[in-house]
Structures are given as C-alpha cells and as structure tokens.
Backbone bond lengths (Angstrom), bond angles and torsions (degrees), N, CA, C in turn:
res aa  C-N    CA-C-N  psi(-1)  N-CA   C-N-CA  omega(-1)  CA-C   N-CA-C  phi
1 M - - - 1.403 - - 1.560 107.20 -
2 P 1.268 125.29 118.20 1.448 124.15 174.57 1.523 110.26 -59.27
3 L 1.347 116.76 147.61 1.354 125.25 179.56 1.553 109.82 -95.84
4 Q 1.338 115.04 125.20 1.478 119.62 -178.79 1.536 105.75 -101.55
5 L 1.406 115.39 130.16 1.391 120.15 177.89 1.503 116.87 -115.74
6 S 1.249 119.37 158.06 1.516 120.89 177.56 1.535 109.64 -79.91
7 A 1.332 120.10 -19.16 1.498 118.43 -178.44 1.540 109.40 -71.29
8 R 1.220 116.81 127.70 1.417 123.11 -175.80 1.543 110.80 -95.95
9 N 1.299 117.15 -18.10 1.474 121.64 -178.95 1.538 107.57 -91.23
10 Q 1.307 119.79 78.83 1.437 124.97 -179.93 1.514 110.01 -109.76
11 L 1.345 116.86 119.03 1.488 123.68 -171.68 1.538 107.03 -120.38
12 Q 1.325 116.64 131.62 1.404 121.19 178.42 1.518 107.13 -90.02
13 G 1.383 116.57 143.28 1.417 119.98 179.23 1.511 112.08 -164.93
14 T 1.300 119.13 -173.14 1.433 124.04 -176.91 1.566 106.75 -128.26
15 V 1.347 114.97 134.91 1.430 120.10 178.90 1.537 107.35 -68.33
16 K 1.372 112.43 122.77 1.415 124.78 178.95 1.506 111.33 -87.92
17 S 1.290 118.32 -50.77 1.457 123.97 179.39 1.578 110.65 -155.46
18 I 1.349 111.11 153.57 1.463 118.30 172.05 1.548 109.55 -131.89
19 K 1.253 114.32 130.13 1.515 121.75 174.39 1.578 109.44 -116.69
20 L 1.337 111.77 116.05 1.434 117.71 -176.36 1.520 112.17 -96.20
21 G 1.334 117.55 134.04 1.352 124.36 170.94 1.525 108.76 -106.93
22 A 1.376 116.62 -170.62 1.404 123.23 -176.92 1.548 108.21 -65.13
23 V 1.301 116.84 -40.27 1.494 124.36 -175.53 1.510 114.44 -117.70
24 M 1.305 115.25 -37.96 1.536 120.83 -174.61 1.448 111.10 -114.62
25 G 1.319 114.14 160.54 1.447 123.18 175.75 1.465 109.90 -129.53
26 E 1.325 117.60 140.01 1.500 122.36 177.55 1.538 105.70 -106.69
27 V 1.320 115.20 117.36 1.510 124.48 -176.87 1.530 109.00 -108.27
28 V 1.314 121.28 116.68 1.455 124.33 175.26 1.506 108.49 -98.46
29 V 1.292 115.65 120.77 1.487 122.39 177.41 1.504 109.83 -114.68
30 T 1.352 111.97 132.66 1.493 122.61 178.04 1.503 108.11 -96.22
31 L 1.355 116.90 121.52 1.531 119.44 174.57 1.487 109.82 -85.15
32 S 1.287 113.71 167.51 1.472 126.23 -177.41 1.585 111.92 -48.55
33 G 1.314 117.78 -36.13 1.425 121.10 -174.61 1.483 110.90 -89.28
34 G 1.333 120.87 3.02 1.426 124.55 179.87 1.584 113.17 94.42
35 Q 1.281 116.21 -11.13 1.456 117.62 176.75 1.548 109.73 -69.87
36 E 1.342 115.69 152.70 1.454 120.74 -179.07 1.487 109.69 -116.94
37 I 1.287 114.68 146.15 1.515 123.51 171.89 1.519 106.18 -122.42
38 V 1.322 112.64 135.71 1.481 117.57 179.62 1.551 105.49 -114.31
39 S 1.291 115.50 131.52 1.474 122.21 -178.51 1.553 107.17 -123.65
40 A 1.266 114.31 137.37 1.436 121.50 171.89 1.538 106.50 -107.09
41 I 1.469 112.76 112.57 1.467 117.84 178.66 1.493 106.42 -126.05
42 T 1.273 119.18 169.98 1.442 122.97 178.41 1.457 113.66 -65.55
43 R 1.248 121.37 149.64 1.445 126.39 178.44 1.574 108.16 -58.74
44 T 1.326 113.01 -39.12 1.502 120.60 179.83 1.496 106.20 -57.05
45 S 1.373 118.47 -49.67 1.417 121.07 -177.75 1.540 112.72 -59.44
46 V 1.298 117.91 -41.62 1.396 121.40 175.97 1.498 113.79 -56.90
47 E 1.332 113.37 -44.96 1.510 121.13 179.30 1.493 112.69 -69.88
48 T 1.352 115.96 -42.47 1.432 119.53 -179.45 1.592 112.99 -63.14
49 L 1.328 113.16 -40.42 1.491 119.66 174.26 1.457 113.38 -75.57
50 K 1.325 118.62 -12.82 1.464 124.21 -179.16 1.548 108.91 57.44
51 L 1.267 114.36 42.12 1.458 119.37 -179.84 1.623 110.65 -67.50
52 K 1.392 111.69 143.34 1.403 116.18 174.88 1.521 105.44 -152.17
53 E 1.328 113.32 163.86 1.467 118.36 179.59 1.542 110.55 -61.12
54 G 1.316 115.67 135.75 1.490 123.47 -178.26 1.500 114.87 93.08
55 D 1.262 116.35 -6.90 1.508 120.67 177.81 1.553 109.92 -66.52
56 N 1.304 117.28 137.32 1.439 120.56 167.43 1.494 112.44 -80.79
57 V 1.315 116.34 127.75 1.472 119.31 -177.17 1.457 110.55 -134.25
58 V 1.302 118.13 171.73 1.458 125.05 168.98 1.537 109.01 -117.42
59 V 1.274 116.64 126.70 1.421 126.01 176.31 1.542 110.46 -94.81
60 M 1.282 115.39 122.10 1.457 117.99 -177.14 1.605 105.57 -114.65
61 V 1.283 113.27 125.85 1.484 121.98 175.38 1.519 111.94 -106.86
62 K 1.360 114.93 117.59 1.429 120.83 178.88 1.489 104.87 -129.65
63 S 1.251 118.77 106.29 1.490 122.09 -177.69 1.530 112.73 -147.74
64 T 1.318 113.24 147.72 1.475 115.50 175.47 1.501 109.82 -93.92
65 E 1.274 120.29 -0.11 1.508 123.17 -174.33 1.495 108.58 -150.03
66 V 1.299 114.14 133.60 1.495 120.46 170.57 1.503 104.34 -127.54
67 M 1.351 117.25 128.82 1.478 118.37 177.22 1.514 109.60 -107.04
68 V 1.381 112.46 149.42 1.473 123.20 175.09 1.468 110.27 -130.25
69 G 1.312 120.29 132.59 1.415 124.41 179.35 1.509 112.20 -121.08
70 K 1.338 116.22 159.68 1.476 118.41 -179.97 1.583 103.47 -155.12
71 D 1.341 111.96 137.41 1.507 117.24 174.60 1.528 110.35 -64.41
72 E 1.351 113.84 144.08 1.414 117.07 173.89 1.485 111.84 -70.27
73 E 1.335 113.85 142.00 1.491 117.75 178.70 1.458 116.00 -95.73
C-alpha cells in the first residue's frame, strides 16, 4: 500500500554521500537538475533505511519557515 503524506514538497534524487557521526548522519542528495539538498537525520534512520550512495530517494520538505540570507553590498 503506497504511503500518502501531507508534505507537498517531495523531490526525487540520488544519494551522493553520507557522513555518519555518533548520533547524527549528514545525507547529501543530488536532484535531477544538479542541485543538492543536505539533510541531517539520526544515524538510526540512516541505518534503518539502509541508505547508501547511489540510492534513489525522495526528499520531503515540511517546514513552517524558510530563511534566505544575502551579504550586504
């Protein structure tokens, strides 16, 4: 049975790299246009999902706030 989620921002990509720490993991996902999204998830989640470089994944963004910054000119 497919899982339906409330998150509307679902982006397909490929795992580029994974850096594991004691508690957290940094997962870099490359999207089809070449952009990259970096996600910090628990090490347990990386292991439970059996994530590895080259895996096809879906990145879901669910946030109430997105920040943008720019250097002063």
